[in-house]
ROLUM-621947 format. One record per residue (C-alpha): x, y, z; residue in three letters; residue number from 1. Coordinates in nm, 3 decimals, padded with zeros to 5 digits. Example, Ala and Ser with C-alpha at 12.3 -4.5 7.8 and 13.67 -1.06 7.14 Angstrom:
<recs>
+---------+---------+---------+--------+-----+
|      px |      py |      pz | residu | num |
+---------+---------+---------+--------+-----+
|  01.230 | -00.450 |  00.780 |    ala |   1 |
|  01.367 | -00.106 |  00.714 |    ser |   2 |
+---------+---------+---------+--------+-----+
</recs>
This chain:
<recs>
+---------+---------+---------+--------+-----+
|      px |      py |      pz | residu | num |
+---------+---------+---------+--------+-----+
|  03.894 |  03.955 | -01.295 |    met |   1 |
|  04.160 |  04.001 | -01.070 |    pro |   2 |
|  04.143 |  03.876 | -00.753 |    trp |   3 |
|  04.318 |  03.911 | -00.408 |    cys |   4 |
|  04.476 |  03.641 | -00.339 |    pro |   5 |
|  04.467 |  03.685 |  00.048 |    lys |   6 |
|  04.119 |  03.750 |  00.147 |    cys |   7 |
|  03.981 |  03.640 | -00.247 |    lys |   8 |
|  03.795 |  03.943 | -00.332 |    ser |   9 |
|  03.721 |  03.964 | -00.668 |    glu |  10 |
|  03.827 |  04.363 | -00.836 |    tyr |  11 |
|  03.716 |  04.503 | -01.147 |    arg |  12 |
|  03.978 |  04.536 | -01.432 |    glu |  13 |
|  04.208 |  04.844 | -01.393 |    gly |  14 |
|  04.296 |  04.733 | -01.040 |    phe |  15 |
|  04.662 |  04.606 | -00.940 |    thr |  16 |
|  04.606 |  04.568 | -00.522 |    glu |  17 |
|  04.355 |  04.488 | -00.275 |    cys |  18 |
|  04.230 |  04.752 | -00.080 |    ala |  19 |
|  04.156 |  04.575 |  00.242 |    ala |  20 |
|  04.509 |  04.311 |  00.244 |    cys |  21 |
|  04.778 |  04.609 |  00.054 |    his |  22 |
|  04.869 |  04.248 | -00.201 |    val |  23 |
|  04.932 |  04.260 | -00.518 |    pro |  24 |
|  04.522 |  04.101 | -00.717 |    leu |  25 |
|  04.615 |  03.786 | -00.933 |    val |  26 |
|  04.408 |  03.652 | -01.281 |    asp |  27 |
|  04.311 |  03.353 | -01.117 |    asp |  28 |
|  04.255 |  03.222 | -00.775 |    leu |  29 |
|  04.419 |  02.873 | -00.653 |    pro |  30 |
|  04.223 |  02.580 | -00.675 |    glu |  31 |
|  04.117 |  02.388 | -00.311 |    glu |  32 |
|  04.344 |  02.198 | -00.351 |    glu |  33 |
|  04.638 |  02.479 | -00.328 |    asp |  34 |
|  04.471 |  02.659 | -00.069 |    ile |  35 |
|  04.678 |  02.601 |  00.273 |    gln |  36 |
|  04.570 |  02.563 |  00.644 |    pro |  37 |
|  04.533 |  02.878 |  00.820 |    gln |  38 |
|  04.660 |  02.951 |  01.184 |    glu |  39 |
|  04.558 |  02.594 |  01.442 |    ala |  40 |
|  04.301 |  02.616 |  01.681 |    val |  41 |
|  04.457 |  02.929 |  01.902 |    gln |  42 |
|  04.602 |  03.255 |  01.770 |    asp |  43 |
|  04.766 |  03.328 |  02.035 |    arg |  44 |
|  05.171 |  03.296 |  01.963 |    pro |  45 |
|  05.207 |  03.113 |  02.361 |    glu |  46 |
|  05.004 |  02.839 |  02.264 |    asp |  47 |
|  05.224 |  02.696 |  01.993 |    lys |  48 |
|  05.061 |  02.381 |  01.858 |    leu |  49 |
|  05.160 |  02.124 |  01.611 |    pro |  50 |
|  05.052 |  02.061 |  01.255 |    gln |  51 |
|  04.767 |  01.845 |  01.178 |    ile |  52 |
|  04.901 |  01.555 |  01.030 |    glu |  53 |
|  04.561 |  01.358 |  00.938 |    asn |  54 |
|  04.293 |  01.653 |  00.864 |    pro |  55 |
|  03.965 |  01.546 |  00.790 |    ile |  56 |
|  03.654 |  01.813 |  00.688 |    ala |  57 |
|  03.416 |  01.805 |  01.019 |    val |  58 |
|  03.264 |  02.114 |  00.977 |    tyr |  59 |
|  03.223 |  02.355 |  00.650 |    val |  60 |
|  03.061 |  02.693 |  00.746 |    ala |  61 |
|  02.943 |  03.015 |  00.478 |    glu |  62 |
|  03.112 |  03.217 |  00.738 |    arg |  63 |
|  03.438 |  03.268 |  00.903 |    arg |  64 |
|  03.308 |  03.359 |  01.192 |    ile |  65 |
|  03.069 |  03.055 |  01.234 |    asp |  66 |
|  03.407 |  02.861 |  01.181 |    ala |  67 |
|  03.616 |  03.001 |  01.445 |    glu |  68 |
|  03.309 |  02.922 |  01.665 |    met |  69 |
|  03.348 |  02.628 |  01.600 |    val |  70 |
|  03.732 |  02.577 |  01.615 |    arg |  71 |
|  03.756 |  02.787 |  01.896 |    asp |  72 |
|  03.482 |  02.504 |  02.063 |    met |  73 |
|  03.667 |  02.214 |  01.944 |    leu |  74 |
|  03.983 |  02.421 |  02.126 |    gly |  75 |
|  03.783 |  02.433 |  02.487 |    asp |  76 |
|  03.724 |  02.007 |  02.400 |    ser |  77 |
|  04.136 |  01.956 |  02.392 |    gly |  78 |
|  04.096 |  01.898 |  02.024 |    ile |  79 |
|  04.343 |  02.036 |  01.752 |    ile |  80 |
|  04.114 |  02.216 |  01.548 |    ala |  81 |
|  04.260 |  02.438 |  01.186 |    ala |  82 |
|  04.094 |  02.677 |  00.934 |    met |  83 |
|  04.082 |  02.664 |  00.561 |    arg |  84 |
|  03.916 |  02.801 |  00.266 |    gln |  85 |
|  03.755 |  02.633 |  00.040 |    val |  86 |
|  03.547 |  02.661 | -00.315 |    met |  87 |
|  03.220 |  02.558 | -00.222 |    thr |  88 |
|  03.024 |  02.689 | -00.550 |    gln |  89 |
|  03.264 |  02.776 | -00.859 |    gln |  90 |
|  03.202 |  03.038 | -01.055 |    ser |  91 |
|  03.024 |  02.981 | -01.437 |    ser |  92 |
|  03.020 |  03.233 | -01.754 |    ala |  93 |
|  02.770 |  03.045 | -01.888 |    val |  94 |
|  02.554 |  03.073 | -01.541 |    ser |  95 |
|  02.661 |  03.411 | -01.404 |    gly |  96 |
|  02.780 |  03.288 | -01.084 |    arg |  97 |
|  03.062 |  03.424 | -00.873 |    arg |  98 |
|  03.300 |  03.147 | -00.663 |    ala |  99 |
|  03.174 |  03.139 | -00.360 |    arg | 100 |
|  03.423 |  03.019 | -00.046 |    tyr | 101 |
|  03.377 |  02.886 |  00.253 |    gly | 102 |
|  03.564 |  02.770 |  00.554 |    val | 103 |
|  03.671 |  02.416 |  00.676 |    glu | 104 |
|  03.726 |  02.339 |  00.997 |    val | 105 |
|  03.955 |  02.023 |  01.044 |    val | 106 |
|  04.104 |  01.818 |  01.269 |    val | 107 |
|  04.296 |  01.492 |  01.306 |    asp | 108 |
|  04.157 |  01.197 |  01.155 |    ala | 109 |
|  04.190 |  00.999 |  01.502 |    val | 110 |
|  03.942 |  01.292 |  01.672 |    asp | 111 |
|  03.709 |  01.262 |  01.403 |    thr | 112 |
|  03.414 |  01.109 |  01.558 |    ala | 113 |
|  03.456 |  01.298 |  01.883 |    arg | 114 |
|  03.480 |  01.637 |  01.728 |    ala | 115 |
|  03.158 |  01.578 |  01.526 |    arg | 116 |
|  02.944 |  01.452 |  01.775 |    ala | 117 |
|  03.074 |  01.785 |  01.984 |    leu | 118 |
|  02.948 |  01.998 |  01.679 |    ile | 119 |
|  02.646 |  01.836 |  01.676 |    asp | 120 |
|  02.574 |  01.884 |  02.120 |    glu | 121 |
|  02.617 |  02.257 |  02.024 |    met | 122 |
|  02.419 |  02.296 |  01.694 |    lys | 123 |
|  02.084 |  02.079 |  01.923 |    gln | 124 |
|  02.176 |  02.339 |  02.229 |    ala | 125 |
|  02.162 |  02.628 |  01.935 |    leu | 126 |
|  01.829 |  02.541 |  01.808 |    glu | 127 |
|  01.745 |  02.508 |  02.158 |    ala | 128 |
|  01.789 |  02.919 |  02.288 |    glu | 129 |
|  01.602 |  02.963 |  02.006 |    glu | 130 |
|  01.440 |  03.288 |  02.115 |    leu | 131 |
|  01.062 |  03.429 |  02.018 |    asp | 132 |
|  01.060 |  03.789 |  01.909 |    asp | 133 |
|  00.927 |  03.836 |  02.240 |    asp | 134 |
|  01.184 |  03.704 |  02.401 |    glu | 135 |
|  01.432 |  03.866 |  02.183 |    leu | 136 |
|  01.250 |  04.234 |  02.192 |    ala | 137 |
|  01.251 |  04.152 |  02.605 |    arg | 138 |
|  01.640 |  04.067 |  02.562 |    leu | 139 |
|  01.696 |  04.420 |  02.351 |    ala | 140 |
|  01.528 |  04.632 |  02.620 |    glu | 141 |
|  01.710 |  04.453 |  02.889 |    glu | 142 |
|  02.031 |  04.551 |  02.705 |    gln | 143 |
|  01.890 |  04.909 |  02.631 |    ala | 144 |
|  01.840 |  04.966 |  02.985 |    met | 145 |
|  02.242 |  04.864 |  03.101 |    glu | 146 |
|  02.339 |  05.128 |  02.852 |    met | 147 |
|  02.462 |  05.440 |  02.996 |    pro | 148 |
|  02.285 |  05.726 |  02.845 |    glu | 149 |
|  02.511 |  05.925 |  02.625 |    gln | 150 |
|  02.544 |  06.330 |  02.705 |    pro | 151 |
|  02.362 |  06.526 |  02.426 |    val | 152 |
|  02.646 |  06.737 |  02.273 |    glu | 153 |
|  02.525 |  07.128 |  02.343 |    asp | 154 |
|  02.544 |  07.191 |  01.933 |    asn | 155 |
|  02.535 |  07.590 |  01.922 |    thr | 156 |
|  02.551 |  07.602 |  01.554 |    ser | 157 |
|  02.187 |  07.478 |  01.583 |    phe | 158 |
|  02.083 |  07.751 |  01.805 |    lys | 159 |
|  02.262 |  08.013 |  01.540 |    met | 160 |
|  02.047 |  07.854 |  01.250 |    leu | 161 |
|  01.747 |  08.155 |  01.302 |    pro | 162 |
|  01.995 |  08.405 |  01.339 |    val | 163 |
|  02.195 |  08.307 |  01.071 |    val | 164 |
|  01.889 |  08.286 |  00.877 |    ala | 165 |
|  01.684 |  08.606 |  00.942 |    ala | 166 |
|  02.077 |  08.809 |  00.836 |    val | 167 |
|  02.073 |  08.639 |  00.504 |    ile | 168 |
|  01.708 |  08.749 |  00.449 |    val | 169 |
|  01.761 |  09.067 |  00.561 |    val | 170 |
|  02.114 |  09.104 |  00.333 |    ala | 171 |
|  01.830 |  08.987 |  00.043 |    leu | 172 |
|  01.537 |  09.213 |  00.149 |    val | 173 |
|  01.814 |  09.532 |  00.123 |    leu | 174 |
|  01.986 |  09.384 | -00.177 |    leu | 175 |
|  01.650 |  09.352 | -00.393 |    tyr | 176 |
|  01.578 |  09.739 | -00.246 |    leu | 177 |
|  01.907 |  09.868 | -00.396 |    val | 178 |
|  01.862 |  09.656 | -00.736 |    ala | 179 |
|  01.525 |  09.854 | -00.790 |    arg | 180 |
+---------+---------+---------+--------+-----+
</recs>
């Protein structure tokens, strides 16, 4: 099966280019060690950060947004972090499972202990903030109250619907009478 080397999407036979990335598809994805680290902590061009010399994985996320949140938190704490995509589960023709990819957050070896401590603190803070259903409903209601009311558009085509239906009925009756 063809794969996109950039976003790692799998395609059916016959496709030659990724619909999202517009790059040519490849037959096989590179192995985990061939995948290069992606951009460092900040994506802004004014933040030119040095490469991480001795990268150690401190966090693996299934979703990229989770890894970005951890990377940004570490960057805000002064720790240079980078993300790289890794294979977390390999596909197998026997089991029928597909390859799954995750995103690793890596830091320099000297920052490993501090980064893991910050990640643990963040996890504990998020667990402490878990909301019950009533609290979620209250927050959703507050958000709905804050949103400006959307003006209802005057759609004249729906107002004309009974008139159009009446014209069609009259035309059908006349056609029936003429055909008799």
